[in-house]
mmCIF file of the N, C-alpha and C atoms, coordinates in Angstrom:
data_MODEL
# 
_entry.id   MODEL 
# 
loop_
_atom_site.group_PDB 
_atom_site.id 
_atom_site.type_symbol 
_atom_site.label_atom_id 
_atom_site.label_alt_id 
_atom_site.label_comp_id 
_atom_site.label_asym_id 
_atom_site.label_entity_id 
_atom_site.label_seq_id 
_atom_site.pdbx_PDB_ins_code 
_atom_site.Cartn_x 
_atom_site.Cartn_y 
_atom_site.Cartn_z 
_atom_site.occupancy 
_atom_site.B_iso_or_equiv 
_atom_site.pdbx_formal_charge 
_atom_site.auth_seq_id 
_atom_site.auth_comp_id 
_atom_site.auth_asym_id 
_atom_site.auth_atom_id 
_atom_site.pdbx_PDB_model_num 
ATOM 1   N N  . MET A 1 1  ? -54.746 -13.642 -10.802 1.00 0.00 ? 1  MET A N  1 
ATOM 2   C CA . MET A 1 1  ? -53.879 -13.023 -9.862  1.00 0.00 ? 1  MET A CA 1 
ATOM 3   C C  . MET A 1 1  ? -52.417 -13.347 -10.219 1.00 0.00 ? 1  MET A C  1 
ATOM 4   N N  . ALA A 1 2  ? -51.544 -12.393 -10.052 1.00 0.00 ? 2  ALA A N  1 
ATOM 5   C CA . ALA A 1 2  ? -50.131 -12.580 -10.384 1.00 0.00 ? 2  ALA A CA 1 
ATOM 6   C C  . ALA A 1 2  ? -49.398 -13.198 -9.205  1.00 0.00 ? 2  ALA A C  1 
ATOM 7   N N  . GLN A 1 3  ? -48.477 -14.067 -9.510  1.00 0.00 ? 3  GLN A N  1 
ATOM 8   C CA . GLN A 1 3  ? -47.687 -14.704 -8.464  1.00 0.00 ? 3  GLN A CA 1 
ATOM 9   C C  . GLN A 1 3  ? -46.247 -14.201 -8.557  1.00 0.00 ? 3  GLN A C  1 
ATOM 10  N N  . ALA A 1 4  ? -45.639 -14.009 -7.407  1.00 0.00 ? 4  ALA A N  1 
ATOM 11  C CA . ALA A 1 4  ? -44.247 -13.577 -7.357  1.00 0.00 ? 4  ALA A CA 1 
ATOM 12  C C  . ALA A 1 4  ? -43.355 -14.784 -7.611  1.00 0.00 ? 4  ALA A C  1 
ATOM 13  N N  . LEU A 1 5  ? -42.406 -14.612 -8.492  1.00 0.00 ? 5  LEU A N  1 
ATOM 14  C CA . LEU A 1 5  ? -41.468 -15.687 -8.809  1.00 0.00 ? 5  LEU A CA 1 
ATOM 15  C C  . LEU A 1 5  ? -40.145 -15.423 -8.106  1.00 0.00 ? 5  LEU A C  1 
ATOM 16  N N  . ARG A 1 6  ? -39.563 -16.465 -7.538  1.00 0.00 ? 6  ARG A N  1 
ATOM 17  C CA . ARG A 1 6  ? -38.254 -16.326 -6.900  1.00 0.00 ? 6  ARG A CA 1 
ATOM 18  C C  . ARG A 1 6  ? -37.172 -16.735 -7.879  1.00 0.00 ? 6  ARG A C  1 
ATOM 19  N N  . SER A 1 7  ? -36.121 -16.016 -7.872  1.00 0.00 ? 7  SER A N  1 
ATOM 20  C CA . SER A 1 7  ? -34.992 -16.324 -8.739  1.00 0.00 ? 7  SER A CA 1 
ATOM 21  C C  . SER A 1 7  ? -34.202 -17.489 -8.160  1.00 0.00 ? 7  SER A C  1 
ATOM 22  N N  . ALA A 1 8  ? -33.644 -18.314 -9.013  1.00 0.00 ? 8  ALA A N  1 
ATOM 23  C CA . ALA A 1 8  ? -32.831 -19.445 -8.566  1.00 0.00 ? 8  ALA A CA 1 
ATOM 24  C C  . ALA A 1 8  ? -31.430 -19.002 -8.171  1.00 0.00 ? 8  ALA A C  1 
ATOM 25  N N  . ALA A 1 9  ? -31.014 -17.830 -8.641  1.00 0.00 ? 9  ALA A N  1 
ATOM 26  C CA . ALA A 1 9  ? -29.683 -17.326 -8.321  1.00 0.00 ? 9  ALA A CA 1 
ATOM 27  C C  . ALA A 1 9  ? -29.647 -16.851 -6.871  1.00 0.00 ? 9  ALA A C  1 
ATOM 28  N N  . PRO A 1 10 ? -28.510 -17.056 -6.183  1.00 0.00 ? 10 PRO A N  1 
ATOM 29  C CA . PRO A 1 10 ? -28.430 -16.601 -4.788  1.00 0.00 ? 10 PRO A CA 1 
ATOM 30  C C  . PRO A 1 10 ? -28.421 -15.085 -4.733  1.00 0.00 ? 10 PRO A C  1 
ATOM 31  N N  . SER A 1 11 ? -29.054 -14.553 -3.716  1.00 0.00 ? 11 SER A N  1 
ATOM 32  C CA . SER A 1 11 ? -29.082 -13.101 -3.562  1.00 0.00 ? 11 SER A CA 1 
ATOM 33  C C  . SER A 1 11 ? -27.843 -12.656 -2.805  1.00 0.00 ? 11 SER A C  1 
ATOM 34  N N  . VAL A 1 12 ? -27.600 -11.368 -2.788  1.00 0.00 ? 12 VAL A N  1 
ATOM 35  C CA . VAL A 1 12 ? -26.442 -10.816 -2.084  1.00 0.00 ? 12 VAL A CA 1 
ATOM 36  C C  . VAL A 1 12 ? -26.555 -11.102 -0.599  1.00 0.00 ? 12 VAL A C  1 
ATOM 37  N N  . ALA A 1 13 ? -27.772 -11.080 -0.068  1.00 0.00 ? 13 ALA A N  1 
ATOM 38  C CA . ALA A 1 13 ? -27.961 -11.350 1.353   1.00 0.00 ? 13 ALA A CA 1 
ATOM 39  C C  . ALA A 1 13 ? -27.637 -12.802 1.693   1.00 0.00 ? 13 ALA A C  1 
ATOM 40  N N  . ASP A 1 14 ? -27.842 -13.745 0.765   1.00 0.00 ? 14 ASP A N  1 
ATOM 41  C CA . ASP A 1 14 ? -27.564 -15.150 1.020   1.00 0.00 ? 14 ASP A CA 1 
ATOM 42  C C  . ASP A 1 14 ? -26.062 -15.446 1.039   1.00 0.00 ? 14 ASP A C  1 
ATOM 43  N N  . ASP A 1 15 ? -25.328 -14.904 0.098   1.00 0.00 ? 15 ASP A N  1 
ATOM 44  C CA . ASP A 1 15 ? -23.894 -15.186 -0.008  1.00 0.00 ? 15 ASP A CA 1 
ATOM 45  C C  . ASP A 1 15 ? -23.166 -13.960 -0.565  1.00 0.00 ? 15 ASP A C  1 
ATOM 46  N N  . PRO A 1 16 ? -22.801 -13.022 0.291   1.00 0.00 ? 16 PRO A N  1 
ATOM 47  C CA . PRO A 1 16 ? -22.193 -11.783 -0.213  1.00 0.00 ? 16 PRO A CA 1 
ATOM 48  C C  . PRO A 1 16 ? -20.829 -11.975 -0.868  1.00 0.00 ? 16 PRO A C  1 
ATOM 49  N N  . MET A 1 17 ? -20.014 -12.919 -0.390  1.00 0.00 ? 17 MET A N  1 
ATOM 50  C CA . MET A 1 17 ? -18.688 -13.106 -0.977  1.00 0.00 ? 17 MET A CA 1 
ATOM 51  C C  . MET A 1 17 ? -18.785 -13.646 -2.403  1.00 0.00 ? 17 MET A C  1 
ATOM 52  N N  . THR A 1 18 ? -19.690 -14.576 -2.633  1.00 0.00 ? 18 THR A N  1 
ATOM 53  C CA . THR A 1 18 ? -19.859 -15.114 -3.980  1.00 0.00 ? 18 THR A CA 1 
ATOM 54  C C  . THR A 1 18 ? -20.331 -14.027 -4.929  1.00 0.00 ? 18 THR A C  1 
ATOM 55  N N  . ALA A 1 19 ? -21.261 -13.214 -4.461  1.00 0.00 ? 19 ALA A N  1 
ATOM 56  C CA . ALA A 1 19 ? -21.749 -12.126 -5.302  1.00 0.00 ? 19 ALA A CA 1 
ATOM 57  C C  . ALA A 1 19 ? -20.633 -11.134 -5.613  1.00 0.00 ? 19 ALA A C  1 
ATOM 58  N N  . LEU A 1 20 ? -19.800 -10.837 -4.627  1.00 0.00 ? 20 LEU A N  1 
ATOM 59  C CA . LEU A 1 20 ? -18.698 -9.896  -4.839  1.00 0.00 ? 20 LEU A CA 1 
ATOM 60  C C  . LEU A 1 20 ? -17.678 -10.462 -5.820  1.00 0.00 ? 20 LEU A C  1 
ATOM 61  N N  . ILE A 1 21 ? -17.327 -11.720 -5.660  1.00 0.00 ? 21 ILE A N  1 
ATOM 62  C CA . ILE A 1 21 ? -16.361 -12.355 -6.567  1.00 0.00 ? 21 ILE A CA 1 
ATOM 63  C C  . ILE A 1 21 ? -16.924 -12.415 -7.986  1.00 0.00 ? 21 ILE A C  1 
ATOM 64  N N  . ASP A 1 22 ? -18.190 -12.779 -8.110  1.00 0.00 ? 22 ASP A N  1 
ATOM 65  C CA . ASP A 1 22 ? -18.820 -12.815 -9.427  1.00 0.00 ? 22 ASP A CA 1 
ATOM 66  C C  . ASP A 1 22 ? -18.818 -11.432 -10.070 1.00 0.00 ? 22 ASP A C  1 
ATOM 67  N N  . PHE A 1 23 ? -19.106 -10.417 -9.268  1.00 0.00 ? 23 PHE A N  1 
ATOM 68  C CA . PHE A 1 23 ? -19.138 -9.052  -9.799  1.00 0.00 ? 23 PHE A CA 1 
ATOM 69  C C  . PHE A 1 23 ? -17.772 -8.655  -10.347 1.00 0.00 ? 23 PHE A C  1 
ATOM 70  N N  . HIS A 1 24 ? -16.710 -8.928  -9.585  1.00 0.00 ? 24 HIS A N  1 
ATOM 71  C CA . HIS A 1 24 ? -15.363 -8.570  -10.033 1.00 0.00 ? 24 HIS A CA 1 
ATOM 72  C C  . HIS A 1 24 ? -14.943 -9.393  -11.252 1.00 0.00 ? 24 HIS A C  1 
ATOM 73  N N  . THR A 1 25 ? -15.352 -10.640 -11.284 1.00 0.00 ? 25 THR A N  1 
ATOM 74  C CA . THR A 1 25 ? -14.982 -11.498 -12.403 1.00 0.00 ? 25 THR A CA 1 
ATOM 75  C C  . THR A 1 25 ? -15.686 -11.064 -13.682 1.00 0.00 ? 25 THR A C  1 
ATOM 76  N N  . VAL A 1 26 ? -16.954 -10.778 -13.580 1.00 0.00 ? 26 VAL A N  1 
ATOM 77  C CA . VAL A 1 26 ? -17.740 -10.442 -14.764 1.00 0.00 ? 26 VAL A CA 1 
ATOM 78  C C  . VAL A 1 26 ? -17.359 -9.077  -15.308 1.00 0.00 ? 26 VAL A C  1 
ATOM 79  N N  . THR A 1 27 ? -17.233 -8.093  -14.476 1.00 0.00 ? 27 THR A N  1 
ATOM 80  C CA . THR A 1 27 ? -17.009 -6.734  -14.960 1.00 0.00 ? 27 THR A CA 1 
ATOM 81  C C  . THR A 1 27 ? -15.543 -6.378  -15.114 1.00 0.00 ? 27 THR A C  1 
ATOM 82  N N  . GLY A 1 28 ? -14.670 -7.101  -14.452 1.00 0.00 ? 28 GLY A N  1 
ATOM 83  C CA . GLY A 1 28 ? -13.251 -6.774  -14.544 1.00 0.00 ? 28 GLY A CA 1 
ATOM 84  C C  . GLY A 1 28 ? -12.899 -5.511  -13.787 1.00 0.00 ? 28 GLY A C  1 
ATOM 85  N N  . ILE A 1 29 ? -13.740 -5.124  -12.860 1.00 0.00 ? 29 ILE A N  1 
ATOM 86  C CA . ILE A 1 29 ? -13.497 -3.869  -12.148 1.00 0.00 ? 29 ILE A CA 1 
ATOM 87  C C  . ILE A 1 29 ? -12.304 -3.984  -11.198 1.00 0.00 ? 29 ILE A C  1 
ATOM 88  N N  . GLY A 1 30 ? -12.028 -5.194  -10.736 1.00 0.00 ? 30 GLY A N  1 
ATOM 89  C CA . GLY A 1 30 ? -10.885 -5.373  -9.846  1.00 0.00 ? 30 GLY A CA 1 
ATOM 90  C C  . GLY A 1 30 ? -9.589  -4.967  -10.518 1.00 0.00 ? 30 GLY A C  1 
ATOM 91  N N  . ASP A 1 31 ? -9.401  -5.379  -11.754 1.00 0.00 ? 31 ASP A N  1 
ATOM 92  C CA . ASP A 1 31 ? -8.188  -4.996  -12.493 1.00 0.00 ? 31 ASP A CA 1 
ATOM 93  C C  . ASP A 1 31 ? -8.140  -3.500  -12.735 1.00 0.00 ? 31 ASP A C  1 
ATOM 94  N N  . THR A 1 32 ? -9.278  -2.917  -13.002 1.00 0.00 ? 32 THR A N  1 
ATOM 95  C CA . THR A 1 32 ? -9.339  -1.478  -13.240 1.00 0.00 ? 32 THR A CA 1 
ATOM 96  C C  . THR A 1 32 ? -8.952  -0.700  -11.993 1.00 0.00 ? 32 THR A C  1 
ATOM 97  N N  . VAL A 1 33 ? -9.427  -1.150  -10.844 1.00 0.00 ? 33 VAL A N  1 
ATOM 98  C CA . VAL A 1 33 ? -9.094  -0.478  -9.583  1.00 0.00 ? 33 VAL A CA 1 
ATOM 99  C C  . VAL A 1 33 ? -7.605  -0.586  -9.302  1.00 0.00 ? 33 VAL A C  1 
ATOM 100 N N  . TRP A 1 34 ? -7.041  -1.779  -9.482  1.00 0.00 ? 34 TRP A N  1 
ATOM 101 C CA . TRP A 1 34 ? -5.605  -1.947  -9.245  1.00 0.00 ? 34 TRP A CA 1 
ATOM 102 C C  . TRP A 1 34 ? -4.783  -1.086  -10.191 1.00 0.00 ? 34 TRP A C  1 
ATOM 103 N N  . GLN A 1 35 ? -5.197  -1.005  -11.442 1.00 0.00 ? 35 GLN A N  1 
ATOM 104 C CA . GLN A 1 35 ? -4.465  -0.187  -12.411 1.00 0.00 ? 35 GLN A CA 1 
ATOM 105 C C  . GLN A 1 35 ? -4.564  1.293   -12.043 1.00 0.00 ? 35 GLN A C  1 
ATOM 106 N N  . ALA A 1 36 ? -5.722  1.739   -11.610 1.00 0.00 ? 36 ALA A N  1 
ATOM 107 C CA . ALA A 1 36 ? -5.880  3.138   -11.201 1.00 0.00 ? 36 ALA A CA 1 
ATOM 108 C C  . ALA A 1 36 ? -5.012  3.450   -9.991  1.00 0.00 ? 36 ALA A C  1 
ATOM 109 N N  . GLN A 1 37 ? -4.968  2.545   -9.023  1.00 0.00 ? 37 GLN A N  1 
ATOM 110 C CA . GLN A 1 37 ? -4.122  2.772   -7.854  1.00 0.00 ? 37 GLN A CA 1 
ATOM 111 C C  . GLN A 1 37 ? -2.652  2.785   -8.233  1.00 0.00 ? 37 GLN A C  1 
ATOM 112 N N  . ARG A 1 38 ? -2.249  1.918   -9.160  1.00 0.00 ? 38 ARG A N  1 
ATOM 113 C CA . ARG A 1 38 ? -0.851  1.903   -9.603  1.00 0.00 ? 38 ARG A CA 1 
ATOM 114 C C  . ARG A 1 38 ? -0.484  3.222   -10.276 1.00 0.00 ? 38 ARG A C  1 
ATOM 115 N N  . LEU A 1 39 ? -1.388  3.725   -11.116 1.00 0.00 ? 39 LEU A N  1 
ATOM 116 C CA . LEU A 1 39 ? -1.131  4.995   -11.785 1.00 0.00 ? 39 LEU A CA 1 
ATOM 117 C C  . LEU A 1 39 ? -1.062  6.146   -10.787 1.00 0.00 ? 39 LEU A C  1 
ATOM 118 N N  . GLN A 1 40 ? -1.920  6.123   -9.769  1.00 0.00 ? 40 GLN A N  1 
ATOM 119 C CA . GLN A 1 40 ? -1.870  7.157   -8.740  1.00 0.00 ? 40 GLN A CA 1 
ATOM 120 C C  . GLN A 1 40 ? -0.554  7.107   -7.973  1.00 0.00 ? 40 GLN A C  1 
ATOM 121 N N  . LEU A 1 41 ? -0.096  5.909   -7.655  1.00 0.00 ? 41 LEU A N  1 
ATOM 122 C CA . LEU A 1 41 ? 1.168   5.764   -6.937  1.00 0.00 ? 41 LEU A CA 1 
ATOM 123 C C  . LEU A 1 41 ? 2.340   6.238   -7.793  1.00 0.00 ? 41 LEU A C  1 
ATOM 124 N N  . GLU A 1 42 ? 2.329   5.906   -9.075  1.00 0.00 ? 42 GLU A N  1 
ATOM 125 C CA . GLU A 1 42 ? 3.390   6.375   -9.971  1.00 0.00 ? 42 GLU A CA 1 
ATOM 126 C C  . GLU A 1 42 ? 3.387   7.898   -10.063 1.00 0.00 ? 42 GLU A C  1 
ATOM 127 N N  . ALA A 1 43 ? 2.214   8.511   -10.130 1.00 0.00 ? 43 ALA A N  1 
ATOM 128 C CA . ALA A 1 43 ? 2.131   9.972   -10.178 1.00 0.00 ? 43 ALA A CA 1 
ATOM 129 C C  . ALA A 1 43 ? 2.674   10.588  -8.895  1.00 0.00 ? 43 ALA A C  1 
ATOM 130 N N  . LEU A 1 44 ? 2.339   10.001  -7.751  1.00 0.00 ? 44 LEU A N  1 
ATOM 131 C CA . LEU A 1 44 ? 2.839   10.503  -6.476  1.00 0.00 ? 44 LEU A CA 1 
ATOM 132 C C  . LEU A 1 44 ? 4.357   10.394  -6.401  1.00 0.00 ? 44 LEU A C  1 
ATOM 133 N N  . LEU A 1 45 ? 4.895   9.242   -6.808  1.00 0.00 ? 45 LEU A N  1 
ATOM 134 C CA . LEU A 1 45 ? 6.345   9.063   -6.758  1.00 0.00 ? 45 LEU A CA 1 
ATOM 135 C C  . LEU A 1 45 ? 7.067   10.009  -7.707  1.00 0.00 ? 45 LEU A C  1 
ATOM 136 N N  . THR A 1 46 ? 6.513   10.229  -8.879  1.00 0.00 ? 46 THR A N  1 
ATOM 137 C CA . THR A 1 46 ? 7.117   11.164  -9.833  1.00 0.00 ? 46 THR A CA 1 
ATOM 138 C C  . THR A 1 46 ? 7.113   12.575  -9.271  1.00 0.00 ? 46 THR A C  1 
ATOM 139 N N  . TRP A 1 47 ? 6.004   12.954  -8.635  1.00 0.00 ? 47 TRP A N  1 
ATOM 140 C CA . TRP A 1 47 ? 5.891   14.284  -8.036  1.00 0.00 ? 47 TRP A CA 1 
ATOM 141 C C  . TRP A 1 47 ? 6.915   14.439  -6.920  1.00 0.00 ? 47 TRP A C  1 
ATOM 142 N N  . GLN A 1 48 ? 7.078   13.414  -6.082  1.00 0.00 ? 48 GLN A N  1 
ATOM 143 C CA . GLN A 1 48 ? 8.047   13.486  -4.995  1.00 0.00 ? 48 GLN A CA 1 
ATOM 144 C C  . GLN A 1 48 ? 9.479   13.536  -5.527  1.00 0.00 ? 48 GLN A C  1 
ATOM 145 N N  . GLN A 1 49 ? 9.760   12.810  -6.601  1.00 0.00 ? 49 GLN A N  1 
ATOM 146 C CA . GLN A 1 49 ? 11.101  12.850  -7.177  1.00 0.00 ? 49 GLN A CA 1 
ATOM 147 C C  . GLN A 1 49 ? 11.422  14.241  -7.726  1.00 0.00 ? 49 GLN A C  1 
ATOM 148 N N  . SER A 1 50 ? 10.428  14.888  -8.336  1.00 0.00 ? 50 SER A N  1 
ATOM 149 C CA . SER A 1 50 ? 10.677  16.231  -8.862  1.00 0.00 ? 50 SER A CA 1 
ATOM 150 C C  . SER A 1 50 ? 10.899  17.223  -7.725  1.00 0.00 ? 50 SER A C  1 
ATOM 151 N N  . LEU A 1 51 ? 10.165  17.065  -6.618  1.00 0.00 ? 51 LEU A N  1 
ATOM 152 C CA . LEU A 1 51 ? 10.401  17.940  -5.470  1.00 0.00 ? 51 LEU A CA 1 
ATOM 153 C C  . LEU A 1 51 ? 11.773  17.688  -4.844  1.00 0.00 ? 51 LEU A C  1 
ATOM 154 N N  . ALA A 1 52 ? 12.192  16.435  -4.789  1.00 0.00 ? 52 ALA A N  1 
ATOM 155 C CA . ALA A 1 52 ? 13.515  16.119  -4.246  1.00 0.00 ? 52 ALA A CA 1 
ATOM 156 C C  . ALA A 1 52 ? 14.612  16.708  -5.129  1.00 0.00 ? 52 ALA A C  1 
ATOM 157 N N  . SER A 1 53 ? 14.438  16.655  -6.438  1.00 0.00 ? 53 SER A N  1 
ATOM 158 C CA . SER A 1 53 ? 15.420  17.244  -7.358  1.00 0.00 ? 53 SER A CA 1 
ATOM 159 C C  . SER A 1 53 ? 15.480  18.757  -7.187  1.00 0.00 ? 53 SER A C  1 
ATOM 160 N N  . LEU A 1 54 ? 14.324  19.383  -7.027  1.00 0.00 ? 54 LEU A N  1 
ATOM 161 C CA . LEU A 1 54 ? 14.282  20.832  -6.807  1.00 0.00 ? 54 LEU A CA 1 
ATOM 162 C C  . LEU A 1 54 ? 14.977  21.200  -5.503  1.00 0.00 ? 54 LEU A C  1 
ATOM 163 N N  . GLN A 1 55 ? 14.724  20.446  -4.445  1.00 0.00 ? 55 GLN A N  1 
ATOM 164 C CA . GLN A 1 55 ? 15.357  20.713  -3.159  1.00 0.00 ? 55 GLN A CA 1 
ATOM 165 C C  . GLN A 1 55 ? 16.871  20.551  -3.263  1.00 0.00 ? 55 GLN A C  1 
ATOM 166 N N  . GLN A 1 56 ? 17.334  19.521  -3.969  1.00 0.00 ? 56 GLN A N  1 
ATOM 167 C CA . GLN A 1 56 ? 18.770  19.309  -4.136  1.00 0.00 ? 56 GLN A CA 1 
ATOM 168 C C  . GLN A 1 56 ? 19.408  20.452  -4.916  1.00 0.00 ? 56 GLN A C  1 
ATOM 169 N N  . GLU A 1 57 ? 18.727  20.938  -5.942  1.00 0.00 ? 57 GLU A N  1 
ATOM 170 C CA . GLU A 1 57 ? 19.251  22.063  -6.721  1.00 0.00 ? 57 GLU A CA 1 
ATOM 171 C C  . GLU A 1 57 ? 19.368  23.317  -5.865  1.00 0.00 ? 57 GLU A C  1 
ATOM 172 N N  . LEU A 1 58 ? 18.335  23.581  -5.067  1.00 0.00 ? 58 LEU A N  1 
ATOM 173 C CA . LEU A 1 58 ? 18.390  24.750  -4.182  1.00 0.00 ? 58 LEU A CA 1 
ATOM 174 C C  . LEU A 1 58 ? 19.508  24.607  -3.148  1.00 0.00 ? 58 LEU A C  1 
ATOM 175 N N  . TRP A 1 59 ? 19.692  23.414  -2.611  1.00 0.00 ? 59 TRP A N  1 
ATOM 176 C CA . TRP A 1 59 ? 20.766  23.182  -1.656  1.00 0.00 ? 59 TRP A CA 1 
ATOM 177 C C  . TRP A 1 59 ? 22.126  23.388  -2.312  1.00 0.00 ? 59 TRP A C  1 
ATOM 178 N N  . ASP A 1 60 ? 22.327  22.876  -3.526  1.00 0.00 ? 60 ASP A N  1 
ATOM 179 C CA . ASP A 1 60 ? 23.595  23.059  -4.230  1.00 0.00 ? 60 ASP A CA 1 
ATOM 180 C C  . ASP A 1 60 ? 23.873  24.532  -4.496  1.00 0.00 ? 60 ASP A C  1 
ATOM 181 N N  . GLU A 1 61 ? 22.855  25.292  -4.873  1.00 0.00 ? 61 GLU A N  1 
ATOM 182 C CA . GLU A 1 61 ? 23.043  26.726  -5.098  1.00 0.00 ? 61 GLU A CA 1 
ATOM 183 C C  . GLU A 1 61 ? 23.405  27.442  -3.802  1.00 0.00 ? 61 GLU A C  1 
ATOM 184 N N  . TRP A 1 62 ? 22.769  27.056  -2.690  1.00 0.00 ? 62 TRP A N  1 
ATOM 185 C CA . TRP A 1 62 ? 23.083  27.676  -1.407  1.00 0.00 ? 62 TRP A CA 1 
ATOM 186 C C  . TRP A 1 62 ? 24.526  27.384  -1.015  1.00 0.00 ? 62 TRP A C  1 
ATOM 187 N N  . VAL A 1 63 ? 24.973  26.123  -1.225  1.00 0.00 ? 63 VAL A N  1 
ATOM 188 C CA . VAL A 1 63 ? 26.345  25.744  -0.875  1.00 0.00 ? 63 VAL A CA 1 
ATOM 189 C C  . VAL A 1 63 ? 27.337  26.529  -1.723  1.00 0.00 ? 63 VAL A C  1 
ATOM 190 N N  . CYS A 1 64 ? 27.048  26.688  -3.016  1.00 0.00 ? 64 CYS A N  1 
ATOM 191 C CA . CYS A 1 64 ? 27.950  27.435  -3.892  1.00 0.00 ? 64 CYS A CA 1 
ATOM 192 C C  . CYS A 1 64 ? 28.039  28.904  -3.470  1.00 0.00 ? 64 CYS A C  1 
ATOM 193 N N  . ARG A 1 65 ? 26.938  29.458  -3.027  1.00 0.00 ? 65 ARG A N  1 
ATOM 194 C CA . ARG A 1 65 ? 26.925  30.883  -2.687  1.00 0.00 ? 65 ARG A CA 1 
ATOM 195 C C  . ARG A 1 65 ? 27.428  31.143  -1.275  1.00 0.00 ? 65 ARG A C  1 
ATOM 196 N N  . TRP A 1 66 ? 26.931  30.400  -0.301  1.00 0.00 ? 66 TRP A N  1 
ATOM 197 C CA . TRP A 1 66 ? 27.200  30.694  1.098   1.00 0.00 ? 66 TRP A CA 1 
ATOM 198 C C  . TRP A 1 66 ? 28.114  29.675  1.769   1.00 0.00 ? 66 TRP A C  1 
ATOM 199 N N  . GLY A 1 67 ? 28.241  28.505  1.212   1.00 0.00 ? 67 GLY A N  1 
ATOM 200 C CA . GLY A 1 67 ? 29.016  27.451  1.863   1.00 0.00 ? 67 GLY A CA 1 
ATOM 201 C C  . GLY A 1 67 ? 30.499  27.456  1.525   1.00 0.00 ? 67 GLY A C  1 
ATOM 202 N N  . GLY A 1 68 ? 30.874  28.264  0.574   1.00 0.00 ? 68 GLY A N  1 
ATOM 203 C CA . GLY A 1 68 ? 32.283  28.433  0.276   1.00 0.00 ? 68 GLY A CA 1 
ATOM 204 C C  . GLY A 1 68 ? 32.850  27.439  -0.700  1.00 0.00 ? 68 GLY A C  1 
ATOM 205 N N  . GLY A 1 69 ? 32.047  26.862  -1.538  1.00 0.00 ? 69 GLY A N  1 
ATOM 206 C CA . GLY A 1 69 ? 32.643  25.962  -2.501  1.00 0.00 ? 69 GLY A CA 1 
ATOM 207 C C  . GLY A 1 69 ? 31.624  25.223  -3.335  1.00 0.00 ? 69 GLY A C  1 
ATOM 208 N N  . VAL A 1 70 ? 32.163  24.376  -4.182  1.00 0.00 ? 70 VAL A N  1 
ATOM 209 C CA . VAL A 1 70 ? 31.343  23.580  -5.074  1.00 0.00 ? 70 VAL A CA 1 
ATOM 210 C C  . VAL A 1 70 ? 30.883  22.334  -4.312  1.00 0.00 ? 70 VAL A C  1 
ATOM 211 N N  . PRO A 1 71 ? 29.612  21.985  -4.394  1.00 0.00 ? 71 PRO A N  1 
ATOM 212 C CA . PRO A 1 71 ? 29.150  20.792  -3.665  1.00 0.00 ? 71 PRO A CA 1 
ATOM 213 C C  . PRO A 1 71 ? 29.738  19.516  -4.256  1.00 0.00 ? 71 PRO A C  1 
ATOM 214 N N  . ILE A 1 72 ? 29.985  18.570  -3.390  1.00 0.00 ? 72 ILE A N  1 
ATOM 215 C CA . ILE A 1 72 ? 30.509  17.270  -3.825  1.00 0.00 ? 72 ILE A CA 1 
ATOM 216 C C  . ILE A 1 72 ? 29.321  16.385  -4.166  1.00 0.00 ? 72 ILE A C  1 
ATOM 217 N N  . ASP A 1 73 ? 29.335  15.896  -5.399  1.00 0.00 ? 73 ASP A N  1 
ATOM 218 C CA . ASP A 1 73 ? 28.242  15.008  -5.809  1.00 0.00 ? 73 ASP A CA 1 
ATOM 219 C C  . ASP A 1 73 ? 28.432  13.668  -5.108  1.00 0.00 ? 73 ASP A C  1 
ATOM 220 N N  . GLY A 1 74 ? 27.331  13.173  -4.539  1.00 0.00 ? 74 GLY A N  1 
ATOM 221 C CA . GLY A 1 74 ? 27.448  11.934  -3.779  1.00 0.00 ? 74 GLY A CA 1 
ATOM 222 C C  . GLY A 1 74 ? 26.819  10.801  -4.395  1.00 0.00 ? 74 GLY A C  1 
# 
């Protein structure tokens, strides 16, 4: 008859924080997640900067046409 063997390593149910820390340490996924979030934030900021530049250009053109003069750069 076969006997079930228990592992000496703690299971996730016994100590979830240790298992989580070990997982991040072994696989390096924590660094990967942080790097992905940083890249997403940089992409968002770049996109917002381009929209702000476009809005400023449109505002300057409106001022030149309808506002009666050249816009003052601030």
